[in-house]
C-alpha positions as CSV (number, residue, x, y, z in Angstrom):
1,M,0.0,0.0,-0.1
2,A,3.0,2.3,0.8
3,D,3.8,2.2,-3.2
4,I,0.2,3.4,-3.9
5,A,0.8,6.4,-1.4
6,Q,4.2,6.9,-2.8
7,A,2.9,7.1,-6.5
8,L,0.0,9.5,-5.6
9,R,2.2,11.7,-3.4
10,A,4.8,11.8,-6.2
11,A,1.9,12.6,-8.9
12,V,0.4,15.5,-6.7
13,A,3.9,17.0,-5.8
14,G,4.8,17.0,-9.9
15,G,1.5,18.4,-10.9
16,H,1.3,21.1,-8.5
17,A,5.2,22.0,-9.4
18,A,4.4,22.1,-13.2
19,K,1.1,24.1,-12.6
20,L,3.4,26.8,-10.6
21,I,5.8,27.3,-13.4
22,G,4.8,30.8,-14.2
23,S,5.0,32.0,-10.7
24,A,8.3,30.5,-10.2
25,A,9.6,32.4,-13.4
26,A,8.2,35.5,-12.1
27,I,10.5,35.0,-8.8
28,F,13.4,34.2,-11.3
29,E,12.9,37.5,-13.2
30,A,12.5,39.5,-9.9
31,G,15.7,38.4,-8.6
32,G,16.3,34.5,-8.7
33,K,18.4,35.1,-11.8
34,R,20.9,37.0,-9.5
35,L,21.5,34.1,-7.3
36,L,23.5,31.7,-9.5
37,S,25.6,32.4,-12.4
38,P,24.5,31.7,-15.9
39,A,26.9,28.7,-16.0
40,S,25.5,27.4,-12.9
41,Q,22.0,27.9,-14.1
42,S,22.7,25.8,-17.2
43,T,24.4,23.3,-15.4
44,M,21.6,22.7,-12.9
45,R,18.9,22.8,-15.9
46,V,21.0,20.0,-17.9
47,L,21.2,17.8,-14.7
48,A,17.6,18.1,-13.9
49,E,16.7,17.3,-17.6
50,R,19.0,14.2,-17.4
51,G,17.7,13.1,-14.1
52,A,14.1,13.6,-15.5
53,A,14.9,11.7,-18.5
54,N,16.0,8.7,-16.5
55,V,13.0,8.8,-14.3
56,L,10.7,9.2,-16.9
57,A,12.3,6.4,-18.9
58,A,11.8,4.3,-16.0
59,A,8.2,5.4,-15.2
60,T,6.8,5.5,-18.7
61,G,9.3,4.0,-21.2
62,P,6.9,0.8,-22.0
63,L,4.0,3.3,-22.3
64,L,5.3,5.6,-24.7
65,P,4.5,5.4,-28.5
66,P,7.4,3.9,-30.8
67,G,9.7,6.9,-31.9
68,L,8.9,9.0,-28.7
69,S,11.7,8.8,-26.2
70,P,11.6,10.4,-22.7
71,A,14.3,12.9,-23.9
72,K,12.3,13.8,-26.9
73,L,9.3,14.5,-24.5
74,I,11.5,16.6,-22.3
75,G,12.8,18.7,-25.2
76,S,9.4,19.1,-26.8
77,G,8.0,20.7,-23.5
78,A,7.5,24.2,-23.4
79,R,10.0,26.2,-21.3
80,A,9.0,28.8,-18.5
81,T,9.0,32.1,-20.3
82,A,8.2,35.6,-18.9
83,A,6.1,35.6,-15.9
84,V,2.2,35.2,-16.3
85,V,1.6,36.5,-12.5
86,K,0.4,39.8,-12.3
87,G,1.7,41.5,-9.2
88,G,5.4,40.7,-9.2
89,A,7.4,38.5,-6.9
90,R,5.1,38.8,-3.8
91,V,2.2,37.6,-5.6
92,A,4.1,34.8,-7.3
93,A,5.6,33.6,-4.0
94,R,2.2,33.5,-2.3
95,E,0.7,31.4,-5.3
96,I,3.7,29.0,-4.7
97,A,3.2,28.7,-0.9
98,K,-0.7,28.3,-1.8
99,G,0.2,25.6,-4.2
100,A,2.6,23.8,-1.9
101,G,0.1,24.1,0.9
102,K,-2.6,22.6,-1.0
103,A,-0.2,19.8,-2.3
104,A,0.6,19.1,1.2
105,G,-2.8,19.0,2.4
106,I,-3.5,16.4,-0.3
107,G,-0.4,14.4,0.7
108,F,-1.6,14.5,4.4
109,V,-4.9,12.9,3.1
110,I,-3.5,10.3,1.0
111,D,-0.7,9.1,3.5
112,G,-3.4,9.4,6.5
113,A,-5.9,7.2,4.6
114,V,-3.1,4.6,3.8
115,A,-1.7,4.4,6.9
116,T,-5.3,4.1,8.6
117,V,-6.1,1.1,6.5
118,E,-2.5,-0.3,7.3
119,G,-3.1,0.5,10.9
120,V,-6.5,-1.4,11.1
121,M,-5.3,-4.4,9.4
122,A,-2.1,-4.6,11.8
123,M,-4.4,-4.2,14.8
124,R,-6.9,-7.1,13.1
125,A,-3.7,-9.2,12.8
126,G,-2.5,-8.6,16.2
127,T,1.0,-6.8,15.2
128,M,-0.3,-3.2,16.6
129,D,-2.4,-2.0,19.4
130,K,-4.6,1.0,19.2
131,E,-2.0,3.3,20.4
132,Q,0.7,2.2,18.0
133,A,-1.8,2.2,15.1
134,V,-2.8,6.0,15.9
135,K,0.9,7.0,16.1
136,H,1.5,5.2,12.7
137,V,-1.4,7.2,11.3
138,V,-0.3,10.5,12.6
139,T,3.4,10.2,11.7
140,E,2.6,8.8,8.1
141,A,0.0,11.6,7.5
142,A,2.5,14.4,8.7
143,T,5.5,13.2,6.9
144,G,3.5,12.8,3.5
145,A,2.1,16.4,4.0
146,V,5.6,17.9,4.5
147,A,7.0,15.5,1.6
148,T,4.6,16.5,-0.9
149,G,4.9,20.1,-0.2
150,A,8.7,20.1,-0.3
151,G,8.4,18.1,-4.0
152,V,6.3,21.3,-5.1
153,L,8.9,23.6,-3.5
154,L,11.9,21.6,-5.2
155,G,10.2,21.7,-8.5
156,T,9.2,25.4,-8.5
157,G,12.8,26.2,-7.1
158,L,14.3,24.7,-9.9
159,V,12.5,27.2,-12.4
160,A,13.1,30.2,-9.7
161,L,16.8,29.6,-9.7
162,T,17.3,28.7,-13.4
163,G,14.8,30.7,-15.3
164,G,12.9,27.7,-16.8
165,A,12.5,23.8,-17.6
166,A,10.3,22.0,-19.6
167,A,7.2,21.0,-17.7
168,P,7.9,17.3,-17.7
169,V,11.2,18.2,-16.1
170,V,9.6,20.3,-13.4
171,F,7.0,17.5,-12.9
172,A,9.9,14.9,-12.3
173,V,11.8,17.1,-10.0
174,G,8.8,17.8,-7.9
175,A,7.7,14.0,-7.9
176,M,11.2,12.6,-7.0
177,G,11.6,15.4,-4.4
178,A,8.4,14.1,-2.8
179,I,9.6,10.6,-3.0
180,G,13.0,11.5,-1.4
181,A,11.8,13.7,1.3
182,K,9.4,11.3,2.3
183,R,12.2,8.7,2.7
184,V,14.4,11.1,4.7
185,L,11.5,11.9,6.9
186,K,10.7,8.4,7.6
187,Q,14.3,7.8,8.7
188,W,14.3,11.1,10.8
189,V,11.2,10.2,12.8
190,A,11.9,6.4,13.2
């Protein structure tokens, strides 16, 4: 069941990050472009694109039609361009925070629901008591929320620091960021 929660959490984080590309581009234009040198921005973008191609190849390789590789999919994606958010960096930052918060709420529900089922099954099997099951649900829901929000922030952070990336790259960075954050959080709270 944890695999289902992981896949859903990753999809939510990646999707929300991709939806917020315009806001992240506004932050880049407002000052994010001064944080890294152009060479560092380019290197970061290239590394993210390579990683995204590997992730997409593993996740969707058999599903893609013949002749369409993950690299072509990433190359054909639109890059973030001029900000579409009116009101500047403050409004853009607020939109990103709201998007990360919404994604975190969904991550809370996903991981909480899966952990509830796991807790009930464990109680019926006699491997957990009620207190342990409640602790499991609270821990999973909280770490799911934080991980999903972190994935959104990683995806949008890529655009805010580099000036743009194809939507599939931003999606992959957000998704993998959520998966990685959940793994780190589970080890940290264990």
